[in-house]
N, C-alpha and C positions, 0 to 999 in steps of 0.2 A: 483162808488167810494167805495174804501175800507175803513173799518172804522179806525179811529186812533189808536186802540189798536190792531189792527190786526197784527201777525208776518208773515214775508216774509219766506217761506219755499221752500226748493230746492227740485225739483223733484227727487225722488227716483231712483237710478242706477240699471240697471239689474246686479245681481250677477254673471250671466253666462257670459255675455258680459266683465265684469272687470277680471275675471278669464282668460277668453280668450286673453285678452289684455296682462295681466301679463306673460302667458304662453309664447307668441309671444316675449316679450320683453326679458325674460330669455334665450329663446334659440337663439335669436340674438346676446346676450352677450356671450354665450357659442361658437357660431361659430366665432365670433370676436376672441376671447381668443385662441381658436384652431389654427386660420389662424396666428395670431400673434407668438405663440409656433413654428408653421411648419415653418415660416420666420426666427426667430431664429436659429432652428436647421439647417435649410438650408444655412444660412450663417455661422455657424461654420463648416459645413462640407466643403464648399467652401474655406475656409481660413485656413483650417487643424488645426482647434482649438477645444477644448472641452468647451462647455458653463461652465462646473464645475470644470475642472482640468486646464483650463488656456491654453495657446498656446501649442499646441504639438510640441515638439522636437525630431529630429530623435534620434536614439539609439547611433549613433556614436558621436553626441554633447554632450553626457552625459559621456563619458568615461574621468575619471580623467587623468588630464595632456594634453587633445587634446589642449586646448587654449594654452598651453605653446609651445606644437609642431609647431601649426600654426603659433606663433609670431616669429619662428625663420626659417632661411631659409640657404642653402647653408652650408659652413662649421661649421657654429652655430650648425644648426641642426644635423650634422653628430656627432659634439662633445656631445650633449645632449644625442641623442639616443645611443651612445657607453657608456656614463656615466651610463644611465638608466638599460643598459644590464648589466654592472658590478655590481651595485647596487642589481638589481634584482637577480643575482645569488647568491650573497652574503646572501641575505635574505632567498632565499630558502634552501641554505646549512644550515644557522644556525637555518632555523625553523624544518626542517626534518632530523637533524643531526644524532639522534638515528636510521634513517632508512638508511642513507647513509653510516655511517660508519660501515666497517665490524667488528670492534672490540672497546672495550672500550677504552678511552682515557688514563687509567692507566691499561689495561689489559696486562700481559707478557707471558700470554700461554693461547693455546686452548686445545681442546680435543686430538689433536696430539702431545702435548708435549709444551714446553718453546720456545719462539720466539729466533731467533737466535740474537745476538747481532752485530749491524753495518753492516746488509744485505743490499746488493745493492737491488734497485727496481725490482721486480719480478711480477709473476702473483698472487702471494697470498700477498704480501705487496707491493703494487703499489708504494709507495713512499719510501720503503726501513723501515730499522728500526735504532732505536737509541742505544746508549751504554747502556742504561737502560732496553734494549729488549722491547721498545715501538713501535707500528706501526705509523709511520710518518704521513700517511694518516689519520689515526683516530685521532691523535690529531690536525690535521690540520682543520679537520671538526668541531670537538668539540670546537676547539680554535674561530670558527665563532659564535657559539652559545655564548660563554663568552664576546666577544666584542660586539656582539649585547645587551646582558643584561646590560654592562656598558654604553655602548652609551645612550641607552633608559633612564637608570637612572639617568645619568650625566646631560644629554640635559634637561630631565623633571624638576630636582631640579634647574637647571640654570636659566629656563624659569620661574619658579614659584617664586623663590627669586628675580632674577633680574629684572623681569617685575614689581613686586609689590613694590619693594624698588625705582625703577626708577619713577613710576608713583606718589607714596608719594613725593618723593624728588621734582620733578619738579612741581607739581602742588602746593602742600603747600609752597615750599620754607623758607626762614627764617633760623633759626638756624639748624632745622632738614635736610634741604639741604646742610648746609655747613658741618656739621658732617659727612653726609654720604658721599658726595663728597670727604671729605680729607681722609675717612677711604678707599673707593674704589680706589682712587689713590694710596694710598699706597700699597694696595695689586697689584694694575696693575703695579707698579713698581718693583715688583720681577720677576726673570725669571720663567717662567710658570712650568718647570719641577722642578725646586728647590724648589717653593711652593709646587707642588703635592708630592714631596718627605718628606717635612716638616708634611704635613698633615697625610700622608698614616704612616710615622714611628710613629706618635702619636696616630693613631688609630688601628694600627695592633696589639697592645696587647689587645684591647677591643674587636674587631671584627675578629673573627677566623671562620674557616670552609669554606665551599663552598660559600653560600649566604653572610655570614659575610665577606669574603675577596672581593666577589664582589660589596657589599655595601662600603667597606672602599676605594676601587679603584674609586667607583663612587661619593663618597662625596669628596676626594682628587681632582679629575677632575673639579667637580662643583666648588670648591673654586678658580679654574683658570678662570672659564668661568663666574661667577656672575658679575665681574667688567665690562666685554664687554655689556652683556645684560643691567646692570643698566646704564651705559654711552649712549647707543643707546637710551633706552626708556627716559632716563630723558632729553636729549637734545631736543627730538621730541615732550614731554609733554611741557616743556618750550616754544616751538615755538607755539603749537596747542592750549594751554589755552588762548590764546588773541583772538581766533577766535569767531565769531558772536554767532556760535551754543553753547558755553561754557557761554557766557554772557546771552544766552536766557534761559538756563537751570539753571542758578542762579536766574533770574527773576521769573521763575515757582517755585521756593522754594526748588529744587533738592539739597539733600545733598551732601557733598564733596565726599563721597564713591561712591554714585550713578554717578556723574559726572566724576569720574576717570574710573569707570569700567563699565559704561554703554555708556559713550559718549567719553571719550578721548581714552580708550582702543582699540576700532576698527579703530582708525585713527592714531595711534603711532604704531601699530605692522605690518605694510605692508611690512617693510624690514625683518622681522624675519624668512623667508623661506631661504634667501640667508646666513644669519649669522648660522643658524642652521644646513645646510649641511656642510658649511665649518667647524664649531665645531665639526661634527661626525668624519670627517676625522683627526681633531686635537686629541680627543679623544682616537682614535685608536693610534696614535703616542705617545701620553702621557702614554696609558696604555702598550704599547710596552717598553717604556722607563723605567716605574717602574718595569715592569718583567724583563728586561735585567739587571738592577741594583740589582736584588734580593729582591725587595720591592713589587713585584705584589702578585698575588694568589698563595696560595699553591698548589705546583704541584700535590700533591694526591686528591685536592678538587674540581680543574678545569684545564682544559687545556688552555694555555695561549701561544700566539706567541711570545712575547719577552724572556719568560723563555726559550722557545724552542731556540731561538738564541743565549742566554748565555750558554745553555749546549751543543752547537754545534761548540762553539769557537775551542776547542781542536781538533775536527774532520777536521776542514778545513785544519788546517796546516797538518793533514796526508793525504790529499787528498780524504776525505769522503766529499762528497758536498752535498749529498741529504738532511741531516740533518738539514742544514743552508738555502739551497735554497728555498725549498718548503714552510716553513714559512714566510721567506722573501718576496717570490713572492705572498703569501696571503695578507701581508700588504701592498704591493704595489698596487695591485689590487684594493683592497678595498679603500685605501687612492685615489687612482687615479679617481676610478669611482665616488665617493662622491664630490672630487675637481671638476670634469668636470660638473656635476649637477650643482653645487653651482654656478661656473662661468656662465654657460649657463643660469640660472635663472636672475643672475644678469644682463646679457646682453641684455637679453628679457625684463627685467623690465625698463632698462635705455633707452629710445629713443636714446640717443647718442652713445651707443655702439650696438644698434641692425642692425642686416643686413638686407637690404631691399632685396626683390625678383627682380631678373632680370627681365627686362621688359621695354618697352617704355610707358611713359604715355601720354595717348591720350588727346589732346586738343580740347576743344569745337569750337576753331576758327581753319578752315581749313589752313588758310595761317600762323599760328604762327611758324611754323616750319622753313618757308623760308619767312621772311617778304618783301624779295625785288622781290619775285617772281611776275611775270606780266600775270601768267596763268589766264584764265577766271575761274569764278565761277562755280560750276557744276549747272545742271539743277535743282537739288533737292534743292538749296538754297531758302529761304523763299524771298519774295518781300521786307520785312521790313529790312533783313540783306544786301539785294541788294542796297537800299535806304542808308542805313547807312554807308556801304562801299563808296558809290559815294560820299556823303557828306563829309566823312574823306577825300578822294582824292582830292575833289575840296577845302577843307580847307589848305591842306597842299600844294597845288599848289599857293593857294592866298598869304600864307605866304610865299613861296618862291619868289613870284614876289616882295611883299611888302620889303623882305630884300635885294634883288637885286637893287631896286630903292632907298632904304637908303644908300646902298655902293656906287650908281653912286652920288648921292647929296653929299656925303663925299668928294669924289674925285674931 
């Protein structure tokens, strides 16, 4: 027997054996980790995905506007493509105007001498010359750049001002909403061209020169567009602020500014692309109207299509057509292209206006196209489907017999 004060001691483990066991366990864990990583890599290769970058998408699917093209069909797709081509040509001409135009927009002579006045189109002057000895082709090309500047500035100013005011008015409500709605309705009641003329006339004395004239024209068009963006965003905000995600943001303690610009903004601006494209075409028409009335950009500061049409009025009565036809064709082409793109976007986004692709929709039930057909099922039909059809046919015959018996009893 052991003495009562004796302590129980464990036998000493062999250090070499413990080290060998630990090395074997580490090796097994490393092998398992390598096998798991290989399985993950193989799964990513098989599914065409990257474990770090996410699902791999084809290069064609990342082309801007591809989803819009695939959402249209038939005449709608043709209209969209034609509009995109016209807009692309307009952008290329505007961006590379100094490289495309053979002369400056206010140049009246070259190394060979002064340009002839009212010269017909020829190899040197493709669109002819004006009464002021200016090359019409060069003025049309540089006019595209002026129009692009005015479009970008006016639409950008309109979006910033109209969207912000619409969010504030629709979300906060109260007297701010009433005041802004009253002011915007008053502005919206004015004819657009008349309002632009008033603003341009008031700014003309303060903003002069090339960029000053472009900025003044852009501001005058912005005043016309702001009520449209305000009303659109305000109405969408009033409808969206009652949704559960806004209540959830309030519960979490989010501020009004965060709710408006972080939560509401992405949900109320889905229709902006349509109105932006339509406003771009309207901006060109308004700019041309201002220039035609003599309130546009100074002719020596920039080329403008509306001013060229005004100067071409006396020429048309004398049979000189080229000074008015080419600037007018430029206006028509750009406005037509932007309008076609805007209408196509609207039709593609609206399920009621979207054109469906031609084709017959396949049905899972082979007899759905001809319910009265008594043709036997194909051999590929499953036994479950055959039993279900037999039960349906038996129930139909039973109902027919019962209805016949009921008619005989009534008679």
